C-alpha positions as CSV (number, residue, x, y, z in Angstrom):
1,M,-25.9,-36.1,44.8
2,N,-26.2,-32.7,46.4
3,E,-28.8,-31.9,49.0
4,Q,-31.0,-29.9,46.7
5,L,-31.2,-32.6,44.1
6,V,-31.9,-35.2,46.9
7,T,-34.8,-33.0,48.1
8,V,-36.3,-32.6,44.6
9,G,-36.0,-36.3,44.0
10,L,-37.6,-37.3,47.2
11,V,-40.5,-34.8,46.8
12,T,-41.0,-36.1,43.3
13,I,-41.3,-39.7,44.7
14,I,-43.9,-38.5,47.3
15,G,-45.9,-36.9,44.4
16,L,-45.7,-40.2,42.4
17,V,-46.8,-42.2,45.4
18,L,-49.8,-39.9,45.9
19,A,-50.8,-39.6,42.3
20,L,-50.1,-42.7,40.3
21,P,-52.4,-45.2,42.2
22,F,-55.3,-42.9,41.2
23,L,-54.2,-42.3,37.7
24,V,-52.8,-45.6,36.5
25,H,-54.9,-48.8,36.8
26,K,-51.9,-51.1,36.7
27,V,-50.2,-49.2,39.5
28,E,-53.3,-49.5,41.6
29,K,-53.6,-53.2,40.9
30,Q,-50.0,-53.8,41.9
31,L,-49.7,-51.3,44.7
32,E,-47.3,-53.3,46.8
33,A,-44.8,-53.7,44.0
34,F,-45.1,-50.1,43.0
35,L,-44.4,-48.9,46.6
36,F,-41.5,-51.3,46.8
37,I,-40.0,-49.8,43.6
38,M,-40.6,-46.3,45.0
39,G,-38.8,-47.4,48.2
40,I,-35.8,-48.6,46.2
41,L,-35.7,-45.3,44.3
42,A,-36.0,-43.3,47.5
43,V,-33.1,-45.1,49.2
44,T,-31.0,-44.8,46.1
45,I,-31.6,-41.1,45.7
46,A,-30.9,-40.5,49.5
47,G,-27.7,-42.7,49.3
48,K,-28.9,-44.7,52.3
49,W,-28.1,-48.3,51.1
50,S,-26.4,-50.5,53.6
51,G,-26.3,-54.2,54.6
52,H,-28.1,-53.3,57.8
53,L,-31.0,-51.7,55.8
54,A,-31.2,-54.7,53.4
55,L,-31.4,-57.0,56.4
56,D,-34.1,-54.9,58.1
57,A,-36.2,-54.8,54.9
58,L,-36.0,-58.6,54.6
59,L,-36.7,-59.4,58.3
60,D,-39.0,-56.7,59.6
61,P,-42.2,-58.3,58.1
62,I,-41.5,-61.5,59.9
63,R,-39.8,-60.4,63.2
64,L,-41.2,-62.2,66.3
65,K,-42.0,-58.9,68.0
66,H,-44.4,-58.1,65.2
67,P,-44.9,-61.2,63.0
68,I,-47.0,-59.4,60.4
69,V,-46.7,-61.9,57.6
70,E,-47.1,-65.0,59.8
71,A,-50.2,-63.5,61.3
72,V,-51.7,-62.8,57.9
73,L,-50.8,-66.3,56.7
74,V,-52.1,-68.2,59.7
75,A,-55.3,-66.1,60.0
76,G,-55.9,-66.5,56.3
77,I,-55.7,-70.3,56.5
78,L,-58.0,-70.3,59.6
79,F,-60.5,-68.0,58.0
80,R,-60.5,-70.1,54.9
81,I,-61.4,-73.2,57.0
82,F,-64.1,-71.5,59.0
83,R,-65.4,-69.1,56.3
84,D,-68.9,-70.5,56.0
85,T,-69.4,-70.6,59.8
86,I,-68.2,-67.0,60.0
87,R,-70.5,-65.8,57.3
88,E,-73.5,-67.6,58.8
89,N,-72.8,-66.1,62.3
90,V,-72.2,-62.6,61.0
91,M,-75.6,-62.6,59.3
92,R,-77.2,-64.2,62.4
93,V,-75.8,-61.6,64.7
94,E,-76.7,-58.7,62.4
95,R,-80.3,-59.8,62.3
96,A,-80.5,-60.4,66.0
97,V,-79.2,-56.9,67.1
98,G,-80.3,-54.9,64.1
99,Q,-78.1,-53.4,61.3
100,R,-77.3,-50.1,63.0
101,F,-76.1,-51.5,66.3
102,F,-74.3,-54.3,64.5
103,L,-72.2,-51.8,62.4
104,F,-71.5,-49.8,65.6
105,L,-70.3,-53.0,67.3
106,V,-68.0,-53.9,64.4
107,V,-66.3,-50.6,64.4
108,V,-66.0,-50.2,68.2
109,V,-65.1,-53.8,69.2
110,L,-62.5,-54.2,66.4
111,G,-61.1,-50.8,67.2
112,L,-60.6,-51.3,70.9
113,F,-59.6,-55.0,70.8
114,S,-57.0,-54.3,68.0
115,S,-54.7,-53.2,70.9
116,V,-54.9,-56.8,72.2
117,I,-55.2,-59.0,69.1
118,T,-53.1,-56.6,67.0
119,A,-54.2,-54.4,64.1
120,I,-53.4,-57.1,61.6
121,I,-55.7,-59.7,63.1
122,A,-58.4,-57.1,63.6
123,S,-58.2,-56.1,59.9
124,L,-58.4,-59.8,58.8
125,V,-61.5,-60.3,61.1
126,L,-63.0,-57.1,59.5
127,A,-62.5,-58.5,56.0
128,E,-64.3,-61.7,57.0
129,V,-67.1,-59.8,58.6
130,I,-67.6,-57.7,55.5
131,T,-67.5,-61.0,53.5
132,G,-70.4,-62.2,55.7
133,L,-72.5,-59.1,55.1
134,R,-74.7,-58.5,52.1
135,L,-74.9,-54.8,51.9
136,D,-74.6,-52.4,49.0
137,K,-71.0,-52.1,47.8
138,K,-70.8,-48.4,48.6
139,I,-71.9,-48.9,52.2
140,E,-69.5,-51.8,52.7
141,T,-66.6,-49.8,51.3
142,R,-67.4,-47.0,53.7
143,L,-67.7,-49.4,56.6
144,V,-64.3,-50.9,55.8
145,I,-62.7,-47.4,55.8
146,V,-64.4,-46.3,59.0
147,T,-63.4,-49.5,60.8
148,C,-59.8,-49.2,59.6
149,F,-59.6,-45.7,61.0
150,S,-60.9,-47.2,64.3
151,I,-58.4,-50.1,64.2
152,G,-55.6,-47.6,63.5
153,L,-56.5,-45.5,66.5
154,G,-57.3,-48.3,68.9
155,A,-54.2,-50.4,68.2
156,V,-52.0,-47.8,69.8
157,L,-53.4,-48.3,73.3
158,T,-50.9,-51.1,74.0
159,P,-47.4,-51.8,72.7
160,V,-48.6,-55.1,71.1
161,G,-51.2,-53.5,68.9
162,E,-49.0,-52.0,66.2
163,P,-45.3,-51.1,65.5
164,L,-46.0,-47.4,66.2
165,A,-46.9,-48.1,69.8
166,T,-43.9,-50.3,70.3
167,I,-41.5,-47.7,69.0
168,A,-43.2,-44.9,71.0
169,I,-42.8,-47.0,74.3
170,T,-39.2,-47.8,73.4
171,K,-38.3,-44.1,72.8
172,L,-40.0,-43.0,76.0
173,A,-38.8,-45.9,78.3
174,G,-36.1,-43.8,80.0
175,E,-36.2,-40.5,81.9
176,P,-38.5,-38.6,82.5
177,Y,-41.4,-40.8,81.5
178,H,-40.3,-44.4,82.2
179,A,-43.0,-45.5,79.7
180,G,-44.3,-49.0,80.4
181,F,-47.1,-51.2,79.0
182,G,-49.9,-48.9,80.1
183,F,-48.3,-45.6,79.2
184,L,-50.0,-44.9,75.9
185,F,-53.4,-46.0,77.4
186,Q,-52.9,-43.5,80.2
187,K,-51.8,-40.6,78.0
188,L,-53.9,-41.3,74.8
189,G,-56.9,-43.4,76.0
190,F,-59.0,-40.3,76.8
191,L,-58.5,-39.2,73.2
192,I,-58.6,-42.6,71.5
193,I,-61.7,-44.2,73.1
194,P,-64.1,-41.3,72.4
195,G,-62.8,-41.2,68.8
196,V,-63.5,-44.9,68.3
197,L,-67.0,-44.5,69.8
198,V,-67.6,-41.5,67.4
199,L,-66.5,-43.7,64.5
200,G,-68.9,-46.3,65.7
201,I,-71.7,-43.8,65.6
202,V,-70.7,-42.7,62.1
203,A,-71.0,-46.4,61.1
204,M,-74.6,-46.5,62.4
205,F,-75.6,-44.1,59.7
206,L,-74.1,-46.2,56.9
207,R,-77.4,-48.0,56.4
208,G,-77.9,-50.0,53.3
209,K,-80.3,-52.6,51.8
210,E,-79.4,-56.2,51.7
211,V,-78.2,-57.3,48.3
212,V,-77.0,-60.4,46.5
213,A,-73.3,-61.3,46.7
214,T,-72.4,-59.8,43.3
215,Q,-73.6,-56.3,44.4
216,S,-71.4,-56.2,47.5
217,I,-67.6,-56.2,48.0
218,S,-67.6,-59.6,49.7
219,E,-65.6,-62.3,48.1
220,S,-67.9,-64.6,46.1
221,E,-65.5,-67.5,45.7
222,L,-63.6,-69.6,48.2
223,E,-60.0,-68.7,48.4
224,G,-57.5,-71.3,47.5
225,L,-54.3,-71.8,49.5
226,S,-52.4,-70.2,46.7
227,D,-54.5,-67.0,47.2
228,V,-53.7,-67.0,51.0
229,F,-50.0,-67.3,50.3
230,L,-50.1,-64.7,47.6
231,R,-51.8,-62.2,50.0
232,A,-49.1,-62.9,52.6
233,G,-46.5,-62.3,50.0
234,K,-48.0,-59.0,49.1
235,V,-48.1,-57.9,52.7
236,Y,-44.4,-59.0,53.0
237,L,-43.6,-56.8,50.0
238,F,-45.6,-53.9,51.4
239,V,-43.8,-53.9,54.7
240,M,-40.5,-54.1,52.9
241,A,-41.6,-51.1,50.9
242,L,-42.5,-49.2,54.1
243,V,-39.0,-49.9,55.6
244,L,-37.3,-48.6,52.4
245,L,-39.5,-45.6,52.1
246,G,-39.0,-44.6,55.7
247,T,-35.2,-44.8,55.3
248,G,-35.2,-43.1,52.0
249,F,-37.2,-40.2,53.2
250,Q,-35.1,-39.8,56.4
251,P,-33.0,-36.9,55.0
252,L,-36.2,-35.0,54.2
253,I,-37.6,-35.7,57.6
254,D,-34.4,-34.7,59.4
255,A,-34.0,-31.5,57.3
256,Y,-37.5,-30.1,57.2
257,V,-39.9,-32.0,59.5
258,I,-38.6,-32.7,63.0
259,H,-37.6,-29.0,63.6
260,L,-41.2,-27.7,63.1
261,P,-43.4,-26.5,65.9
262,T,-45.7,-29.1,67.5
263,A,-48.9,-27.7,65.7
264,A,-47.1,-27.7,62.4
265,L,-45.9,-31.3,63.0
266,Y,-49.4,-32.4,63.7
267,W,-50.5,-31.2,60.2
268,I,-47.3,-32.2,58.3
269,N,-47.8,-35.7,59.7
270,M,-50.6,-36.1,57.2
271,I,-47.7,-37.6,55.1
272,S,-48.3,-40.7,57.1
273,A,-51.2,-41.3,54.6
274,V,-48.5,-42.6,52.3
275,L,-45.5,-43.2,54.6
276,D,-45.0,-45.6,57.5
277,N,-46.2,-43.9,60.7
278,A,-43.9,-46.1,62.8
279,T,-40.9,-44.7,60.9
280,L,-42.1,-41.1,61.4
281,T,-42.6,-41.9,65.2
282,A,-39.0,-43.1,65.4
283,A,-37.8,-39.9,63.7
284,E,-39.9,-37.3,65.5
285,L,-40.6,-38.6,69.0
286,S,-38.2,-37.6,71.8
287,P,-38.2,-37.9,75.6
288,K,-37.3,-34.2,75.7
289,M,-40.8,-33.4,74.5
290,D,-43.7,-32.6,76.9
291,I,-46.8,-34.8,77.0
292,K,-48.8,-32.3,74.8
293,Q,-46.2,-32.5,72.1
294,I,-46.2,-36.3,72.2
295,Q,-50.0,-36.5,72.1
296,S,-50.1,-34.1,69.1
297,I,-47.5,-35.9,67.1
298,L,-49.0,-39.4,67.7
299,M,-52.6,-38.3,67.1
300,G,-51.6,-36.7,63.8
301,L,-49.8,-39.8,62.6
302,L,-52.6,-42.2,63.7
303,I,-55.5,-40.2,62.1
304,A,-53.7,-39.6,58.8
305,G,-52.8,-43.2,58.4
306,G,-56.5,-44.0,57.6
307,M,-56.9,-41.5,54.8
308,L,-55.3,-43.5,51.9
309,I,-54.7,-47.2,51.3
310,P,-50.8,-47.1,51.8
311,G,-51.2,-45.3,55.2
312,N,-51.7,-48.3,57.3
313,I,-51.3,-52.1,57.2
314,P,-55.0,-52.7,58.0
315,N,-55.9,-50.6,55.0
316,I,-53.7,-52.5,52.6
317,I,-54.9,-55.9,53.9
318,C,-58.6,-55.0,53.6
319,A,-58.3,-53.2,50.3
320,S,-56.4,-56.2,48.8
321,K,-58.7,-58.8,50.2
322,L,-61.9,-57.0,49.3
323,G,-60.9,-55.3,46.1
324,V,-61.4,-51.7,47.3
325,K,-59.8,-49.3,44.8
326,S,-57.6,-46.3,45.7
327,R,-60.1,-43.8,44.4
328,E,-62.9,-45.4,46.3
329,W,-60.9,-45.2,49.5
330,A,-59.8,-41.6,49.0
331,I,-63.3,-40.3,48.1
332,F,-64.5,-41.2,51.6
333,G,-61.2,-41.6,53.6
334,V,-59.7,-38.2,52.9
335,P,-62.8,-36.1,53.9
336,L,-63.3,-38.3,57.0
337,G,-59.6,-38.0,57.9
338,L,-59.7,-34.2,57.5
339,V,-62.7,-33.9,59.7
340,L,-61.0,-36.0,62.4
341,M,-57.8,-34.0,62.0
342,V,-59.6,-30.7,62.6
343,A,-61.6,-32.1,65.5
344,Y,-58.6,-33.5,67.3
345,F,-56.5,-30.4,66.6
346,L,-59.1,-28.3,68.4
347,V,-59.3,-30.7,71.3
348,L,-55.5,-30.8,71.6
349,Q,-55.3,-27.0,71.7
350,T,-57.5,-27.1,74.9
351,L,-55.2,-29.5,76.8
């Protein structure tokens, strides 16, 4: 297939990934399977199939360095066992500190500690906290989105928080940066921590009245073990899809993305709303870049990942567990993401 046809085919797939979850209910309901199929198509169109890729797609979700599926499975079982205790304590803490401060704490604590407990565990804790709340569905949905933005930002502060951070450290481990465990905290912490705090303040204005369980997005029935295993299976399929999409879109990235100026890369990285930001980090980041370029690329990827459900693993976990729809996420997530993109762009220009 010639280069022009490959480009047209891959751009078409990006369009389908962006549009179909909003337009077709069945696609939205089976988002992981849809993304997996799109990943297969992208790799096929790009002519990138290999035994190595197939092995990566099968093993990446369960690698010991980032045991995504195992974490989802074990945490799901533990949360099932302690669900009632978690709910009672969530409501008790909320009443003790007040709703506003409680929402602030949820966003800030999960955002910052995601770099230690991983973004996956933080998102599962978030889902259980939301389950314990009894707020209006609209308010809870927005709280989930704001907190997932916070988790996506905070998890990058250490290499254990999320794959993007691990890849960034690996790429910059040699000359001239000799990046170690604290490198991203040193270079991004002064950007990330204020952002997490601002998101916490945003959450304080998401005030809502206490409602009955049927009026919130909390799960009303106890999950069975089959549900826990099913969700882990969906996450496995989702991570496989990200591996395939990242590889399939590599020709597009190599030809049109990585050669752009830093400011343009910052904005073009909004494609991480539907693509794996770890893959884009691996493609774009280079030790030949200066710190400002590295900061711009990583911040663009991190912020955009919160805008749509496929953009980040915490998004997909929380949306799946709590039943948040693609349209509901986009209505609040896209404007919030754009505001953050503009704000950080202006800050980065002053560095």
